[in-house]
C-alpha positions in Angstrom: 248.9 54.3 87.6 245.8 56.6 89.6 243.6 55.2 92.1 239.8 55.7 90.9 237.0 57.2 93.1 233.3 57.3 91.8 232.2 60.8 90.4 228.9 61.4 92.9 227.5 63.8 90.8 227.2 61.9 87.5 224.8 59.2 86.7 225.7 55.6 87.8 229.0 56.9 89.6 231.4 56.4 87.1 235.1 55.8 88.3 237.6 58.8 87.8 241.4 58.7 88.2 242.3 60.9 91.1 245.1 62.5 92.2 246.4 63.9 89.0 247.4 67.1 90.9 250.8 65.6 91.3 251.6 65.9 87.5 251.1 69.7 88.1 253.6 69.3 91.0 256.0 67.6 88.4 255.8 69.8 85.5 255.6 73.2 87.8 258.7 72.2 89.4 260.7 71.5 86.3 259.6 74.6 84.8 260.6 76.8 87.9 264.0 74.8 88.2 264.6 75.5 84.6 264.1 79.1 84.8 266.2 79.4 87.7 269.0 77.8 85.7 268.2 79.2 82.7 268.7 82.7 84.4 272.1 81.6 86.0 273.6 80.1 83.3 272.2 82.7 80.4 271.5 85.7 82.7 267.9 86.3 81.0 266.4 88.2 83.6 263.6 85.6 84.1 264.2 85.4 87.7 264.4 87.8 90.7 267.2 86.5 93.2 267.6 88.7 96.3 270.6 88.4 98.3 271.0 85.0 96.4 267.8 83.6 97.3 265.8 82.7 94.0 262.2 83.6 93.8 261.7 80.7 91.2 263.5 78.1 94.0 261.4 79.4 96.6 258.1 78.8 94.5 259.3 75.6 93.7 260.1 74.2 97.5 256.6 75.5 98.6 254.5 73.7 95.6 256.7 70.6 95.9 255.4 70.5 99.9 252.0 71.4 98.7 252.2 68.2 96.6 253.4 66.0 99.1 251.1 66.9 101.7 248.2 66.4 99.4 249.4 62.8 98.6 249.8 61.9 102.4 246.1 63.3 102.8 244.8 61.3 99.4 246.6 57.9 100.7 246.3 58.6 105.0 242.9 60.6 104.7 244.7 62.9 107.5 242.4 64.5 110.1 241.6 68.3 109.6 243.7 69.1 112.9 246.7 68.0 111.1 246.0 69.1 107.8 245.2 72.7 109.1 249.0 73.2 110.5 250.9 71.4 108.4 251.3 74.2 105.8 253.1 76.1 108.0 256.2 74.3 107.4 256.0 75.3 103.7 255.9 79.2 104.9 259.7 78.7 105.7 261.1 79.2 102.6 258.6 82.5 102.2 259.9 83.6 105.6 263.4 83.4 104.6 263.0 85.0 101.3 261.0 88.2 102.9 263.8 88.1 105.2 266.4 88.7 102.8 264.4 90.8 100.4 264.4 94.3 102.0 261.5 95.6 99.3 259.1 93.5 100.8 256.9 95.8 102.7 256.1 94.5 106.5 252.8 96.5 106.6 249.4 96.0 104.6 246.9 98.3 103.6 243.2 97.8 104.3 240.6 99.9 102.8 238.6 102.3 105.5 241.1 101.1 107.8 244.3 102.3 107.1 247.8 100.8 106.8 248.6 98.5 109.3 252.3 98.1 110.3 253.5 94.3 111.6 257.1 95.1 111.5 259.4 91.7 112.1 255.8 90.2 113.1 254.8 90.2 109.3 257.6 87.7 108.7 257.2 85.5 111.4 253.5 85.4 111.8 251.7 87.0 109.4 253.3 84.8 106.3 252.7 81.3 108.1 249.0 82.7 108.6 248.6 83.6 104.5 250.0 80.5 103.8 247.9 78.7 106.4 244.5 80.4 105.7 245.0 80.4 101.8 246.1 76.7 101.5 243.2 75.2 103.7 240.7 77.6 102.4 241.3 76.4 98.7 241.5 72.7 99.7 237.9 73.3 101.4 235.9 74.8 97.9 236.1 71.6 95.9 233.5 68.5 94.9 232.4 69.8 91.7 234.1 69.0 88.7 235.7 72.6 87.5 235.3 73.9 90.9 238.7 73.2 92.4 240.6 74.0 89.1 239.0 76.9 87.4 238.4 79.3 90.7 242.2 79.2 91.7 243.2 79.7 88.1 240.9 82.8 88.0 243.0 83.8 91.0 246.1 83.2 89.5 245.3 85.4 86.6 244.1 88.3 88.9 247.8 88.3 90.8 249.8 87.7 87.7 248.0 91.0 85.9 249.8 92.8 88.9 253.1 91.5 89.5 256.2 92.0 87.6 257.3 88.4 88.3 253.9 87.3 86.3 256.6 85.2 84.0 257.4 82.9 86.8 253.6 81.9 86.8 253.0 81.5 83.0 254.1 77.3 83.3 252.3 76.9 86.2 249.0 78.4 85.1 249.3 76.4 81.6 249.7 73.3 83.4 247.1 74.1 85.6 244.7 74.8 82.8 245.3 71.9 81.0 244.4 70.0 84.0 241.3 72.2 84.3 240.1 71.1 80.9 239.8 67.6 81.7 238.7 68.2 85.3 235.6 70.3 83.8 235.0 67.3 81.2 234.8 64.8 84.2 237.8 62.8 82.8 240.3 63.3 86.0 240.2 64.8 89.7 243.2 66.8 90.7 242.9 65.3 94.4 244.0 66.9 97.5 247.6 66.7 95.6 246.5 69.2 93.5 244.5 71.6 95.7 247.1 71.6 98.2 249.6 72.6 95.5 247.7 75.1 93.8 246.8 76.8 97.4 250.6 77.2 97.9 251.1 78.6 94.8 248.5 81.3 95.1 249.8 81.9 98.8 253.3 81.8 98.0 253.3 83.9 94.4 251.7 86.7 96.7 253.9 86.7 99.4 257.4 86.7 96.6 255.3 89.5 94.2 254.0 91.5 97.6 250.5 91.2 96.4 249.1 91.0 99.9 245.7 92.9 99.7 244.7 91.8 96.2 245.3 88.0 97.3 243.2 88.6 100.7 240.3 90.3 98.3 240.5 87.8 95.7 240.1 84.8 98.2 237.2 86.4 100.3 234.7 83.7 98.6 237.1 81.0 99.9 237.0 82.2 103.3 233.7 83.0 103.5 232.9 79.3 102.3 235.3 77.8 104.9 233.8 80.2 107.9 230.4 78.9 107.2 231.5 75.1 106.9 233.6 75.7 110.4 231.0 77.3 112.2 228.4 75.0 111.2 230.4 72.0 112.3 231.6 73.5 115.5 227.5 74.8 116.7 225.4 72.5 114.4 227.7 69.4 114.3 226.7 68.7 110.9 228.5 69.0 107.8 227.3 70.4 103.9 226.3 68.1 101.5 224.7 68.7 98.0 221.9 66.3 96.7 221.9 64.9 93.5 218.8 63.4 91.8 220.2 61.9 88.6 219.8 65.4 86.7 220.5 68.4 89.0 221.9 69.2 92.2 220.3 71.1 94.9 220.2 71.3 98.8 218.1 71.6 101.7 220.2 73.9 104.1 223.1 76.4 104.0 226.2 75.1 105.3 228.7 76.1 102.5 229.0 78.2 99.1 227.9 75.2 97.2 224.6 74.8 99.5 223.8 78.4 99.2 224.0 78.8 95.6 222.1 75.5 95.3 219.6 76.3 98.3 216.0 75.6 97.5 216.7 75.3 93.6 217.9 72.8 91.4 221.2 73.4 89.5 223.3 71.4 87.1 226.7 71.1 88.4 228.0 73.1 85.2 225.7 75.5 86.3 226.5 75.6 89.9 230.4 75.7 89.0 229.7 78.8 86.7 228.1 80.6 89.6 230.9 80.1 92.0 233.5 81.0 89.4 231.7 84.0 88.7 231.8 85.0 92.1 235.4 84.4 92.3 236.2 86.0 89.3 234.1 89.5 90.6 236.2 89.3 93.8 239.4 88.9 91.8 238.7 91.8 89.5 237.5 93.7 92.5 241.3 92.9 94.2 242.9 94.0 91.2 241.5 97.5 91.0 241.8 98.3 94.6 245.3 97.0 94.4 246.1 99.6 91.5 244.1 102.2 93.1 246.0 102.0 96.5 
């Protein structure tokens, strides 16, 4: 059912089913729609509806677009100049949700700097920028079994710990962790459909839950990774590449977070994923603590 691609960091480069992220998109959408209808019929208090705009439906629409955008990339291999700006369309439901929600703050507190007030610019500029940056940076940190599934799960758990709407993410997190298990085992790849969908999940849930500061701190490793990649491509005209000698990974340059971790050292794929996941965990914990203290 799914196209197969070679696992470049395994002996013999076995063919692995790719694009299993669509399963996450479908199951998550069904879960969020179920929450919406259950709340409408039984008034269970599982969904937060502001002026008739549902948080569950807003999240579902954003995730659906993320999956669709990822599928386009999987089958058409879109150029980065298109992929970079496509998430802006998915920001429209979030912008409307923020317009209808008077409780969402249009300011962002930054430690050692203070509170920056954006006013309406937060809705029309900052939210689209958040969606674009989070989606693209999360998509760029991958290529190793477990890396593109474990790290986003860590960020989501951190956001859930701070949000009163954490029930909205229980289903998506569970479905994603199931895919992560098989991804770590090297049985499946979630593909761009999965990485774009999970990126939009994180961005939209952070906006709906008004957790901008925690999100910013949690994804700093992603932002650093993307910044290094883009600066290297722009100035050096070379891309990051990790070498596999049939047993372990290594690199002779520092053009991404993966190549920095493996620079002049031989690590297994699992060790590399654990180290990067630990970095993301550190920043996620830091984001939770700073959010609680502000």
